[in-house]
SEBAZA-970042 format. One record per residue (C-alpha): x, y, z; residue number from 1; chain; residue in three letters. Coordinates in Angstrom, 1 decimal, m for minus. Each point is the difference from the previous one (the first is absolute). Layout:
<pts>
<pt><px>X</px><py>Y</py><pz>Z</pz><num>NUM</num><cadena>A</cadena><residuo>ALA</residuo></pt>
...
</pts>
This chain:
<pts>
<pt><px>m41.3</px><py>16.5</py><pz>m9.5</pz><num>1</num><cadena>A</cadena><residuo>MET</residuo></pt>
<pt><px>3.3</px><py>m0.3</py><pz>1.7</pz><num>2</num><cadena>A</cadena><residuo>SER</residuo></pt>
<pt><px>0.2</px><py>m2.3</py><pz>3.0</pz><num>3</num><cadena>A</cadena><residuo>GLN</residuo></pt>
<pt><px>2.5</px><py>0.4</py><pz>2.7</pz><num>4</num><cadena>A</cadena><residuo>SER</residuo></pt>
<pt><px>2.4</px><py>m2.9</py><pz>0.3</pz><num>5</num><cadena>A</cadena><residuo>PRO</residuo></pt>
<pt><px>m0.8</px><py>m2.4</py><pz>2.9</pz><num>6</num><cadena>A</cadena><residuo>PRO</residuo></pt>
<pt><px>2.0</px><py>0.5</py><pz>3.1</pz><num>7</num><cadena>A</cadena><residuo>GLU</residuo></pt>
<pt><px>2.5</px><py>m2.7</py><pz>0.6</pz><num>8</num><cadena>A</cadena><residuo>GLU</residuo></pt>
<pt><px>m0.1</px><py>m1.3</py><pz>3.5</pz><num>9</num><cadena>A</cadena><residuo>THR</residuo></pt>
<pt><px>2.5</px><py>m2.7</py><pz>m0.3</pz><num>10</num><cadena>A</cadena><residuo>ASP</residuo></pt>
<pt><px>3.6</px><py>0.5</py><pz>1.2</pz><num>11</num><cadena>A</cadena><residuo>PHE</residuo></pt>
<pt><px>1.7</px><py>m1.2</py><pz>m3.1</pz><num>12</num><cadena>A</cadena><residuo>ILE</residuo></pt>
<pt><px>m1.3</px><py>3.0</py><pz>m2.0</pz><num>13</num><cadena>A</cadena><residuo>HIS</residuo></pt>
<pt><px>1.0</px><py>2.5</py><pz>2.6</pz><num>14</num><cadena>A</cadena><residuo>SER</residuo></pt>
<pt><px>2.7</px><py>2.6</py><pz>m0.4</pz><num>15</num><cadena>A</cadena><residuo>GLU</residuo></pt>
<pt><px>1.7</px><py>m1.4</py><pz>3.2</pz><num>16</num><cadena>A</cadena><residuo>GLU</residuo></pt>
<pt><px>0.3</px><py>m3.4</py><pz>m1.6</pz><num>17</num><cadena>A</cadena><residuo>PHE</residuo></pt>
<pt><px>1.3</px><py>1.2</py><pz>m3.3</pz><num>18</num><cadena>A</cadena><residuo>LEU</residuo></pt>
<pt><px>2.5</px><py>2.4</py><pz>1.7</pz><num>19</num><cadena>A</cadena><residuo>HIS</residuo></pt>
<pt><px>1.4</px><py>m2.7</py><pz>2.1</pz><num>20</num><cadena>A</cadena><residuo>GLY</residuo></pt>
<pt><px>0.4</px><py>m2.4</py><pz>m2.9</pz><num>21</num><cadena>A</cadena><residuo>LEU</residuo></pt>
<pt><px>1.7</px><py>2.6</py><pz>m2.1</pz><num>22</num><cadena>A</cadena><residuo>MET</residuo></pt>
<pt><px>2.3</px><py>0.9</py><pz>2.8</pz><num>23</num><cadena>A</cadena><residuo>LYS</residuo></pt>
<pt><px>1.1</px><py>m3.6</py><pz>0.4</pz><num>24</num><cadena>A</cadena><residuo>HIS</residuo></pt>
<pt><px>0.4</px><py>m0.5</py><pz>m3.7</pz><num>25</num><cadena>A</cadena><residuo>GLN</residuo></pt>
<pt><px>2.1</px><py>3.2</py><pz>m0.2</pz><num>26</num><cadena>A</cadena><residuo>LEU</residuo></pt>
<pt><px>2.4</px><py>m1.3</py><pz>2.7</pz><num>27</num><cadena>A</cadena><residuo>LYS</residuo></pt>
<pt><px>0.3</px><py>m3.3</py><pz>m1.8</pz><num>28</num><cadena>A</cadena><residuo>LEU</residuo></pt>
<pt><px>0.7</px><py>1.7</py><pz>m3.4</pz><num>29</num><cadena>A</cadena><residuo>SER</residuo></pt>
<pt><px>2.6</px><py>2.3</py><pz>1.5</pz><num>30</num><cadena>A</cadena><residuo>ILE</residuo></pt>
<pt><px>1.8</px><py>m2.9</py><pz>1.7</pz><num>31</num><cadena>A</cadena><residuo>SER</residuo></pt>
<pt><px>0.1</px><py>m2.0</py><pz>m3.3</pz><num>32</num><cadena>A</cadena><residuo>CYS</residuo></pt>
<pt><px>1.1</px><py>3.0</py><pz>m2.0</pz><num>33</num><cadena>A</cadena><residuo>ALA</residuo></pt>
<pt><px>2.8</px><py>0.6</py><pz>2.6</pz><num>34</num><cadena>A</cadena><residuo>ALA</residuo></pt>
<pt><px>1.2</px><py>m3.6</py><pz>m0.4</pz><num>35</num><cadena>A</cadena><residuo>ALA</residuo></pt>
<pt><px>0.1</px><py>0.5</py><pz>m3.8</pz><num>36</num><cadena>A</cadena><residuo>PHE</residuo></pt>
<pt><px>1.7</px><py>3.4</py><pz>0.2</pz><num>37</num><cadena>A</cadena><residuo>LEU</residuo></pt>
<pt><px>2.6</px><py>m1.5</py><pz>2.4</pz><num>38</num><cadena>A</cadena><residuo>LEU</residuo></pt>
<pt><px>1.2</px><py>m2.4</py><pz>m2.7</pz><num>39</num><cadena>A</cadena><residuo>LEU</residuo></pt>
<pt><px>m0.5</px><py>2.5</py><pz>m2.9</pz><num>40</num><cadena>A</cadena><residuo>LEU</residuo></pt>
<pt><px>2.2</px><py>2.7</py><pz>1.7</pz><num>41</num><cadena>A</cadena><residuo>PHE</residuo></pt>
<pt><px>2.1</px><py>m2.4</py><pz>2.0</pz><num>42</num><cadena>A</cadena><residuo>GLY</residuo></pt>
<pt><px>1.6</px><py>m1.7</py><pz>m2.9</pz><num>43</num><cadena>A</cadena><residuo>LEU</residuo></pt>
<pt><px>1.6</px><py>3.1</py><pz>m1.6</pz><num>44</num><cadena>A</cadena><residuo>PRO</residuo></pt>
<pt><px>0.9</px><py>1.2</py><pz>3.5</pz><num>45</num><cadena>A</cadena><residuo>LEU</residuo></pt>
<pt><px>1.8</px><py>m3.3</py><pz>0.7</pz><num>46</num><cadena>A</cadena><residuo>PHE</residuo></pt>
<pt><px>1.7</px><py>0.3</py><pz>m3.4</pz><num>47</num><cadena>A</cadena><residuo>ASN</residuo></pt>
<pt><px>1.3</px><py>3.4</py><pz>1.0</pz><num>48</num><cadena>A</cadena><residuo>TYR</residuo></pt>
<pt><px>0.9</px><py>m0.7</py><pz>3.6</pz><num>49</num><cadena>A</cadena><residuo>LEU</residuo></pt>
<pt><px>1.4</px><py>m3.5</py><pz>m0.3</pz><num>50</num><cadena>A</cadena><residuo>ALA</residuo></pt>
<pt><px>1.2</px><py>m0.5</py><pz>m3.6</pz><num>51</num><cadena>A</cadena><residuo>PRO</residuo></pt>
<pt><px>2.4</px><py>m2.8</py><pz>1.0</pz><num>52</num><cadena>A</cadena><residuo>GLU</residuo></pt>
<pt><px>m2.8</px><py>m2.1</py><pz>1.6</pz><num>53</num><cadena>A</cadena><residuo>PHE</residuo></pt>
<pt><px>m2.4</px><py>0.6</py><pz>m2.8</pz><num>54</num><cadena>A</cadena><residuo>MET</residuo></pt>
<pt><px>2.7</px><py>m1.1</py><pz>m2.5</pz><num>55</num><cadena>A</cadena><residuo>ALA</residuo></pt>
<pt><px>0.5</px><py>m3.4</py><pz>1.6</pz><num>56</num><cadena>A</cadena><residuo>ARG</residuo></pt>
<pt><px>m1.0</px><py>m3.0</py><pz>m2.0</pz><num>57</num><cadena>A</cadena><residuo>ARG</residuo></pt>
<pt><px>m2.7</px><py>m2.3</py><pz>1.3</pz><num>58</num><cadena>A</cadena><residuo>VAL</residuo></pt>
<pt><px>m1.2</px><py>m2.8</py><pz>m2.3</pz><num>59</num><cadena>A</cadena><residuo>GLY</residuo></pt>
<pt><px>1.6</px><py>1.6</py><pz>m3.0</pz><num>60</num><cadena>A</cadena><residuo>GLY</residuo></pt>
<pt><px>m1.7</px><py>3.4</py><pz>0.6</pz><num>61</num><cadena>A</cadena><residuo>PHE</residuo></pt>
<pt><px>1.2</px><py>3.1</py><pz>1.8</pz><num>62</num><cadena>A</cadena><residuo>THR</residuo></pt>
<pt><px>m2.0</px><py>0.6</py><pz>3.1</pz><num>63</num><cadena>A</cadena><residuo>VAL</residuo></pt>
<pt><px>m1.5</px><py>3.1</py><pz>m1.6</pz><num>64</num><cadena>A</cadena><residuo>SER</residuo></pt>
<pt><px>m1.2</px><py>m2.0</py><pz>m3.0</pz><num>65</num><cadena>A</cadena><residuo>TRP</residuo></pt>
<pt><px>m1.1</px><py>m2.9</py><pz>2.2</pz><num>66</num><cadena>A</cadena><residuo>LEU</residuo></pt>
<pt><px>m2.3</px><py>2.4</py><pz>1.9</pz><num>67</num><cadena>A</cadena><residuo>VAL</residuo></pt>
<pt><px>m1.2</px><py>1.9</py><pz>m3.0</pz><num>68</num><cadena>A</cadena><residuo>LEU</residuo></pt>
<pt><px>m0.4</px><py>m2.8</py><pz>m2.5</pz><num>69</num><cadena>A</cadena><residuo>GLY</residuo></pt>
<pt><px>m0.9</px><py>m3.0</py><pz>2.1</pz><num>70</num><cadena>A</cadena><residuo>VAL</residuo></pt>
<pt><px>m1.3</px><py>1.0</py><pz>3.4</pz><num>71</num><cadena>A</cadena><residuo>LEU</residuo></pt>
<pt><px>m1.9</px><py>3.2</py><pz>m0.9</pz><num>72</num><cadena>A</cadena><residuo>PHE</residuo></pt>
<pt><px>m3.1</px><py>m1.6</py><pz>m1.4</pz><num>73</num><cadena>A</cadena><residuo>PHE</residuo></pt>
<pt><px>m0.5</px><py>m2.6</py><pz>2.7</pz><num>74</num><cadena>A</cadena><residuo>PRO</residuo></pt>
<pt><px>0.4</px><py>2.8</py><pz>2.5</pz><num>75</num><cadena>A</cadena><residuo>TYR</residuo></pt>
<pt><px>m2.7</px><py>2.0</py><pz>m1.7</pz><num>76</num><cadena>A</cadena><residuo>VAL</residuo></pt>
<pt><px>m2.2</px><py>m3.2</py><pz>m0.2</pz><num>77</num><cadena>A</cadena><residuo>TRP</residuo></pt>
<pt><px>0.4</px><py>m0.5</py><pz>3.8</pz><num>78</num><cadena>A</cadena><residuo>ILE</residuo></pt>
<pt><px>m1.0</px><py>3.6</py><pz>0.7</pz><num>79</num><cadena>A</cadena><residuo>ILE</residuo></pt>
<pt><px>m3.0</px><py>m0.4</py><pz>m2.3</pz><num>80</num><cadena>A</cadena><residuo>ALA</residuo></pt>
<pt><px>m1.0</px><py>m3.2</py><pz>1.8</pz><num>81</num><cadena>A</cadena><residuo>ARG</residuo></pt>
<pt><px>0.3</px><py>1.5</py><pz>3.4</pz><num>82</num><cadena>A</cadena><residuo>ILE</residuo></pt>
<pt><px>m2.0</px><py>3.0</py><pz>m1.1</pz><num>83</num><cadena>A</cadena><residuo>PHE</residuo></pt>
<pt><px>m2.8</px><py>m2.1</py><pz>m1.5</pz><num>84</num><cadena>A</cadena><residuo>ILE</residuo></pt>
<pt><px>m0.1</px><py>m2.4</py><pz>3.0</pz><num>85</num><cadena>A</cadena><residuo>THR</residuo></pt>
<pt><px>0.0</px><py>2.8</py><pz>2.6</pz><num>86</num><cadena>A</cadena><residuo>ARG</residuo></pt>
<pt><px>m2.5</px><py>2.1</py><pz>m2.0</pz><num>87</num><cadena>A</cadena><residuo>SER</residuo></pt>
<pt><px>m2.5</px><py>m2.9</py><pz>m0.2</pz><num>88</num><cadena>A</cadena><residuo>MET</residuo></pt>
<pt><px>0.5</px><py>m0.7</py><pz>3.8</pz><num>89</num><cadena>A</cadena><residuo>ALA</residuo></pt>
<pt><px>m0.6</px><py>3.7</py><pz>0.7</pz><num>90</num><cadena>A</cadena><residuo>LEU</residuo></pt>
<pt><px>m3.2</px><py>0.0</py><pz>m2.0</pz><num>91</num><cadena>A</cadena><residuo>GLU</residuo></pt>
<pt><px>m1.2</px><py>m3.2</py><pz>1.7</pz><num>92</num><cadena>A</cadena><residuo>ASP</residuo></pt>
<pt><px>0.7</px><py>1.5</py><pz>3.4</pz><num>93</num><cadena>A</cadena><residuo>ALA</residuo></pt>
<pt><px>m1.8</px><py>3.2</py><pz>m0.9</pz><num>94</num><cadena>A</cadena><residuo>GLU</residuo></pt>
<pt><px>m3.0</px><py>m2.0</py><pz>m1.2</pz><num>95</num><cadena>A</cadena><residuo>VAL</residuo></pt>
<pt><px>m0.1</px><py>m1.9</py><pz>3.3</pz><num>96</num><cadena>A</cadena><residuo>ARG</residuo></pt>
<pt><px>0.2</px><py>3.3</py><pz>1.9</pz><num>97</num><cadena>A</cadena><residuo>ASN</residuo></pt>
<pt><px>m2.8</px><py>1.4</py><pz>m2.1</pz><num>98</num><cadena>A</cadena><residuo>ALA</residuo></pt>
<pt><px>m2.2</px><py>m3.0</py><pz>0.7</pz><num>99</num><cadena>A</cadena><residuo>ALA</residuo></pt>
<pt><px>0.7</px><py>0.4</py><pz>3.7</pz><num>100</num><cadena>A</cadena><residuo>GLU</residuo></pt>
<pt><px>m0.8</px><py>3.7</py><pz>m0.3</pz><num>101</num><cadena>A</cadena><residuo>GLY</residuo></pt>
<pt><px>m3.3</px><py>m0.8</py><pz>m1.7</pz><num>102</num><cadena>A</cadena><residuo>ASN</residuo></pt>
<pt><px>m0.9</px><py>m2.4</py><pz>2.8</pz><num>103</num><cadena>A</cadena><residuo>LYS</residuo></pt>
<pt><px>0.7</px><py>2.7</py><pz>2.6</pz><num>104</num><cadena>A</cadena><residuo>ARG</residuo></pt>
<pt><px>m2.2</px><py>2.5</py><pz>m1.9</pz><num>105</num><cadena>A</cadena><residuo>GLN</residuo></pt>
<pt><px>m2.9</px><py>m2.5</py><pz>m0.3</pz><num>106</num><cadena>A</cadena><residuo>SER</residuo></pt>
</pts>
């Protein structure tokens, strides 16, 4: 005795809702990944293109080691914080839109 699953009539379970949420999350993920890759590839590029600048001493470190050893992790933490904050805001906005969609369907 197999029963067919009940049809979902609420907007939050619709393909349209899920597709929109995934599209927004993909844009956010790509922008955060781009910010990370900018530093990841930018540091060796700066070392290659501007070795004199990167060899300058700042606070006892060369600029290269200052960025790599001191500023890299706070930069990654900032990216993670932005990602989490915006992701949660995105989901909250989508839930509000879904609730409005359900009200319109009722």
